[in-house]
C-alpha positions as CSV (number, residue, x, y, z in Angstrom):
1,M,0.0,0.0,0.0
2,S,1.3,3.4,-1.0
3,L,2.2,5.9,1.8
4,G,0.3,8.5,-0.1
5,I,-2.8,10.7,0.0
6,G,-5.7,9.9,-2.3
7,I,-7.6,13.0,-3.5
8,V,-11.3,12.0,-3.6
9,G,-14.6,13.6,-4.2
10,L,-17.6,13.7,-6.5
11,P,-17.0,14.7,-10.2
12,N,-16.4,18.4,-10.9
13,V,-15.5,19.4,-7.3
14,G,-12.0,20.5,-8.4
15,K,-9.9,17.4,-7.6
16,S,-7.8,17.5,-10.8
17,T,-7.4,21.2,-10.5
18,L,-6.1,20.8,-7.0
19,F,-3.8,17.9,-8.2
20,N,-2.4,20.1,-10.9
21,A,-1.6,22.8,-8.4
22,L,0.0,20.2,-6.0
23,S,2.2,18.5,-8.6
24,G,2.6,21.1,-11.3
25,A,1.5,18.3,-13.7
26,S,-0.8,19.0,-16.6
27,V,-3.6,16.6,-15.6
28,L,-6.8,16.8,-17.6
29,A,-9.3,19.0,-15.7
30,A,-12.5,19.0,-17.8
31,N,-16.1,20.0,-17.2
32,Y,-17.5,16.5,-17.3
33,P,-17.5,13.4,-15.0
34,F,-14.6,11.0,-15.2
35,A,-12.1,13.4,-16.8
36,T,-9.5,11.5,-14.7
37,K,-9.9,7.9,-15.5
38,D,-6.6,6.6,-14.2
39,P,-5.1,7.7,-11.0
40,N,-2.4,10.3,-11.6
41,V,0.4,10.4,-9.1
42,G,2.4,13.4,-8.0
43,I,5.4,13.7,-5.7
44,V,4.9,16.9,-3.8
45,P,7.6,18.6,-1.6
46,V,6.7,19.3,2.0
47,P,7.2,23.0,2.8
48,D,9.7,23.4,5.7
49,E,11.3,26.7,6.6
50,R,13.8,24.8,8.8
51,L,15.4,23.2,5.8
52,A,15.7,26.6,4.1
53,K,17.5,27.9,7.1
54,L,19.9,25.0,7.1
55,S,20.6,25.5,3.4
56,A,21.3,29.2,4.0
57,M,23.9,28.2,6.7
58,F,25.6,25.3,4.8
59,K,25.2,26.6,1.2
60,P,25.1,23.0,-0.1
61,K,25.3,21.9,-3.7
62,K,21.9,20.3,-3.3
63,T,18.8,20.8,-1.1
64,T,16.3,18.0,-0.9
65,P,12.9,18.5,0.9
66,A,10.8,15.7,2.3
67,A,8.0,14.7,-0.1
68,L,4.5,13.2,-0.1
69,E,2.7,11.3,-2.8
70,F,-0.7,12.6,-3.9
71,V,-3.0,10.5,-6.1
72,D,-5.7,12.0,-8.1
73,I,-8.6,9.5,-8.1
74,A,-11.5,9.3,-10.5
75,G,-14.7,11.0,-9.3
76,L,-17.2,8.9,-7.4
77,V,-21.0,8.8,-7.9
78,R,-23.9,7.3,-6.1
79,G,-23.9,3.5,-6.5
80,A,-20.1,3.3,-6.8
81,S,-20.1,0.6,-4.1
82,K,-22.2,-1.5,-6.6
83,G,-20.0,-0.6,-9.6
84,E,-21.8,2.5,-10.9
85,G,-19.7,5.0,-12.9
86,L,-16.1,4.1,-12.3
87,G,-16.9,2.9,-8.9
88,N,-15.0,-0.4,-8.7
89,Q,-11.8,1.4,-10.1
90,F,-12.3,4.3,-7.7
91,L,-12.6,2.1,-4.7
92,A,-9.7,0.0,-5.6
93,N,-7.5,3.1,-6.0
94,I,-8.5,4.4,-2.6
95,R,-7.6,1.0,-1.1
96,E,-4.1,1.5,-2.3
97,V,-3.4,4.8,-0.4
98,S,-2.8,5.4,3.3
99,A,-5.0,8.5,3.8
100,I,-7.7,10.5,2.1
101,A,-8.0,14.2,1.2
102,H,-11.7,14.6,0.6
103,V,-12.5,17.6,-1.6
104,L,-15.8,19.3,-1.0
105,R,-17.1,21.8,-3.5
106,C,-18.0,25.1,-1.9
107,F,-17.9,27.3,-5.0
108,H,-20.8,28.3,-7.2
109,D,-20.1,28.4,-10.9
110,P,-22.9,27.8,-13.5
111,D,-20.3,26.9,-16.1
112,V,-19.1,23.9,-14.0
113,V,-21.9,21.4,-13.8
114,H,-22.5,19.7,-10.5
115,V,-23.6,16.1,-10.8
116,D,-26.5,16.8,-8.4
117,G,-27.5,20.1,-9.8
118,D,-26.5,22.4,-6.9
119,V,-23.8,23.0,-4.4
120,D,-24.1,21.3,-1.0
121,P,-20.8,20.1,0.6
122,A,-22.6,18.3,3.4
123,R,-24.7,16.3,1.0
124,D,-21.7,15.5,-1.2
125,A,-19.8,14.3,1.9
126,T,-22.6,12.0,2.8
127,V,-22.6,10.5,-0.7
128,I,-18.9,9.6,-0.4
129,D,-19.1,8.4,3.1
130,T,-22.1,6.2,2.3
131,E,-20.4,4.6,-0.7
132,L,-17.2,3.9,1.2
133,G,-19.2,2.5,4.1
134,L,-21.2,0.3,1.9
135,K,-18.1,-1.1,0.2
136,D,-16.5,-1.7,3.7
137,L,-19.7,-3.5,4.8
138,E,-19.5,-5.8,1.8
139,T,-15.9,-6.5,2.6
140,V,-16.5,-7.2,6.2
141,E,-19.5,-9.5,5.5
142,K,-17.6,-11.5,2.9
143,R,-14.7,-12.0,5.4
144,R,-17.1,-12.9,8.1
145,D,-18.8,-15.5,5.9
146,R,-15.4,-17.2,5.3
147,T,-14.2,-16.9,8.9
148,I,-17.4,-18.2,10.5
149,K,-16.7,-21.6,8.8
150,M,-13.4,-21.8,10.7
151,T,-14.8,-21.1,14.2
152,K,-15.5,-24.9,14.7
153,A,-11.9,-25.8,14.0
154,A,-10.0,-27.3,16.9
155,G,-7.2,-25.6,18.7
156,K,-5.6,-22.3,17.8
157,P,-7.2,-21.9,14.3
158,G,-10.6,-22.1,15.8
159,E,-9.7,-19.7,18.7
160,A,-8.3,-17.2,16.2
161,A,-11.4,-17.5,14.0
162,R,-13.7,-16.9,16.9
163,A,-11.7,-13.8,18.0
164,E,-11.8,-12.5,14.5
165,V,-15.6,-12.9,14.2
166,V,-16.0,-10.8,17.4
167,V,-14.1,-8.0,15.7
168,L,-15.9,-8.4,12.4
169,D,-19.2,-8.2,14.2
170,K,-18.2,-4.9,15.9
171,L,-17.3,-3.5,12.5
172,K,-20.4,-4.7,10.8
173,A,-22.6,-3.2,13.5
174,A,-20.8,0.2,13.2
175,L,-20.9,0.2,9.4
176,N,-24.6,-0.6,9.4
177,A,-25.2,2.3,11.7
178,G,-23.3,4.7,9.3
179,M,-20.2,4.9,11.5
180,P,-16.8,4.8,9.7
181,A,-14.4,2.0,10.8
182,R,-11.9,4.5,12.1
183,K,-14.3,5.4,14.9
184,V,-14.7,1.8,16.1
185,G,-12.8,1.5,19.3
186,L,-10.7,-1.5,18.4
187,S,-7.7,-2.5,20.5
188,D,-4.3,-3.0,18.8
189,D,-4.8,-6.8,19.0
190,E,-8.2,-6.5,17.4
191,R,-6.9,-4.2,14.7
192,A,-4.2,-6.7,13.9
193,L,-6.8,-9.4,13.1
194,V,-8.4,-7.3,10.4
195,H,-5.6,-5.1,9.2
196,D,-5.4,-6.9,5.9
197,L,-8.9,-5.8,5.0
198,F,-7.6,-2.3,4.3
199,L,-11.0,-0.8,5.0
200,L,-11.7,2.4,3.2
201,T,-13.4,4.2,6.1
202,D,-10.5,3.2,8.4
203,K,-8.1,5.5,6.6
204,P,-7.4,8.9,8.2
205,V,-9.1,11.7,6.4
206,L,-8.8,15.5,6.0
207,F,-11.2,17.7,4.1
208,V,-10.5,20.4,1.6
209,A,-13.1,23.2,1.1
210,N,-12.6,24.2,-2.5
211,V,-13.8,27.8,-2.7
212,S,-13.8,30.5,-5.4
213,E,-11.5,33.5,-5.4
214,A,-14.3,35.7,-4.2
215,Q,-15.0,33.4,-1.3
216,L,-11.4,33.1,-0.2
217,A,-11.0,36.3,1.8
218,S,-14.1,35.6,3.9
219,A,-13.8,31.8,4.0
220,D,-14.1,31.7,7.8
221,R,-17.6,33.3,7.4
222,D,-18.8,31.6,4.2
223,P,-22.0,29.5,4.7
224,E,-20.8,26.7,2.3
225,V,-17.4,26.5,4.1
226,A,-19.3,26.4,7.4
227,K,-21.2,23.3,6.1
228,A,-17.9,21.7,5.1
229,R,-16.4,22.5,8.5
230,A,-19.3,20.8,10.3
231,V,-18.6,17.7,8.2
232,A,-14.9,17.8,9.2
233,D,-15.7,18.4,12.8
234,A,-18.0,15.3,12.8
235,H,-15.1,13.3,11.6
236,N,-12.6,14.9,14.1
237,A,-10.7,15.9,11.0
238,P,-8.9,19.0,9.7
239,L,-10.4,21.3,7.2
240,I,-8.3,23.3,4.8
241,A,-10.0,26.1,2.7
242,I,-8.3,26.5,-0.7
243,C,-9.1,28.1,-4.0
244,A,-7.7,25.3,-6.2
245,Q,-8.0,27.5,-9.3
246,I,-5.8,30.2,-7.8
247,E,-3.3,27.6,-6.5
248,A,-3.0,26.1,-10.0
249,E,-2.4,29.6,-11.4
250,I,0.3,30.2,-8.9
251,Q,2.1,27.1,-10.0
252,Q,2.1,28.4,-13.6
253,L,3.9,31.6,-12.7
254,P,7.7,32.0,-12.6
255,I,9.0,31.6,-9.0
256,E,10.0,35.3,-8.8
257,E,6.4,36.4,-9.5
258,R,4.7,34.2,-7.1
259,A,5.2,36.4,-4.0
260,G,3.6,39.4,-5.6
261,F,0.6,37.3,-6.8
262,L,0.1,35.9,-3.3
263,D,0.2,39.4,-1.9
264,S,-2.4,40.7,-4.4
265,A,-4.6,37.7,-3.5
266,G,-4.2,38.5,0.3
267,L,-2.4,35.2,1.0
268,A,0.6,34.9,3.3
269,E,1.6,31.6,1.6
270,P,0.0,29.2,-0.9
271,G,-2.9,27.3,0.6
272,L,-1.1,24.2,-0.7
273,N,1.5,24.6,1.9
274,R,-1.1,24.2,4.6
275,L,-2.6,21.2,2.9
276,V,0.7,19.4,2.5
277,R,1.7,20.0,6.1
278,A,-1.7,18.9,7.3
279,A,-1.4,15.7,5.2
280,Y,2.1,15.0,6.6
281,Q,0.7,15.3,10.1
282,L,-2.3,13.2,9.2
283,L,0.0,10.3,8.2
284,K,1.8,10.8,11.6
285,L,5.1,11.7,9.8
286,Q,7.9,14.0,10.8
287,S,11.3,15.0,9.4
288,Y,14.8,14.9,10.6
289,F,17.7,16.6,8.8
290,T,21.2,15.8,7.5
291,A,23.3,18.8,6.7
292,G,26.6,19.4,4.9
293,E,28.3,21.1,2.0
294,D,27.1,18.5,-0.5
295,E,23.5,18.3,0.6
296,C,21.0,19.5,3.1
297,R,18.1,17.1,3.3
298,A,14.8,16.4,5.2
299,W,14.2,12.7,5.7
300,T,10.7,11.4,6.4
301,I,10.1,9.0,9.3
302,P,7.1,8.0,11.3
303,V,6.5,9.7,14.6
304,G,8.1,7.5,17.3
305,A,10.8,6.0,15.0
306,R,14.0,5.0,16.8
307,A,17.4,5.9,15.5
308,P,18.2,2.7,13.5
309,Q,14.8,2.9,11.7
310,A,15.5,6.6,10.9
311,A,19.0,5.6,9.6
312,G,17.4,3.0,7.4
313,V,15.5,5.6,5.3
314,I,18.9,6.8,4.1
315,H,20.1,3.3,3.3
316,S,19.4,-0.2,4.6
317,D,23.1,-0.5,5.4
318,F,22.8,2.4,7.9
319,E,20.2,0.5,9.8
320,R,21.8,-2.9,9.6
321,G,25.2,-1.6,10.8
322,F,23.9,1.1,13.1
323,I,26.4,2.0,15.9
324,K,25.5,5.5,17.2
325,A,23.7,8.7,16.1
326,E,25.2,12.1,16.6
327,V,22.2,14.4,17.3
328,M,22.0,18.1,17.5
329,A,19.0,20.3,18.2
330,L,18.2,22.4,15.1
331,A,17.8,25.5,17.3
332,D,21.3,25.0,18.7
333,L,22.9,24.6,15.3
334,L,21.2,27.7,13.9
335,R,22.0,29.8,17.0
336,L,25.6,28.8,17.2
337,G,26.3,28.7,13.5
338,S,28.2,25.4,13.0
339,E,28.5,21.8,14.1
340,T,31.9,22.6,15.7
341,A,30.4,25.3,17.9
342,V,27.6,22.9,18.9
343,K,30.2,20.3,19.9
344,E,32.3,22.9,21.8
345,K,29.3,23.9,23.9
346,G,28.7,20.2,24.7
347,L,25.4,20.2,22.9
348,M,26.1,17.3,20.5
349,R,24.6,14.1,21.9
350,M,25.6,10.5,21.2
351,E,22.4,8.4,21.1
352,G,22.0,4.6,20.8
353,K,19.5,2.2,19.3
354,E,16.7,3.1,21.7
355,Y,16.7,6.8,21.0
356,V,13.4,8.1,19.6
357,V,14.3,10.6,16.9
358,Q,12.6,13.9,17.4
359,N,11.0,16.2,14.8
360,G,13.7,18.5,13.5
361,D,16.7,16.7,14.9
362,V,19.9,17.2,12.9
363,V,21.6,13.8,12.8
364,N,24.8,12.1,11.6
365,F,24.8,8.3,11.8
366,R,27.8,6.1,12.6
367,F,27.5,2.6,11.1
368,N,29.6,-0.4,10.2
369,V,28.8,-3.1,7.7
């Protein structure tokens, strides 16, 4: 399964326009359903001012940010769980990603046809949630039908099957009640029993309120955005208000002209920066840094990763032959101006295999293979 974010929503809500803005790719964004038939994948840098400060200090030959994968997935319609439209393909594509960015249309534009005739982000969200939930219910019921046959087996296979049926029954009851799988209070052991189902409603989700340029300045007070925010709050999920069209236009400008465009639009930074950072947090990811004259780089690791695991994202040999990690706080390095000064102040730490790497650590690994 890809460690990526699937961009989902009904047709004509602005998914492909948002993807174009994210990736800089020229994905077809047309005024009819299913303009995007195959999932388009874009690798998007994670904005991080800390990396820019490191690069300003070291002046390396190369600066490499952390990155996220975004997948533009074909629009879903009612009945997708039963194969309507491109439903089967849509749902299979979602199953392959780790999290969902659900785009809700909040803009009014008579030239862009809405599949249901008018704009209602709450209704649109319900359509998506219902179809994902129905597909998950089908998945759970099929698994339960197979597992129930094993419950009469002797010994550990029968015990494992009976334990799994208990979990499947919890999920089935929740899904029947319209509750997503992510809200079912399963223990770690229970989750392990059904992890391979890759339930669609178990994936973490964030919401994107796609607004017009006219709505952007007052998005906090906009009635359509308020509906979208209520949806996000019901899911305990973040909501990012973005004008995908403006964001796509920004990406078409030369870099030196973007700051002026943002200022004229009343934006401190591209909305995409907020979206990518929110997606990074949604996946429970963080960055540590390596810095030197050749390259300054942000490396992506899960929150809670220990030093050998963090070393392994550079190269498997680093993890296999891990000895120690030299760790500096980024704030100390920036304040003192060099690694040598950090060492002289006694602020360079030597950490072992049990060290949990912190967000923003600057690390050098010692290894031997």
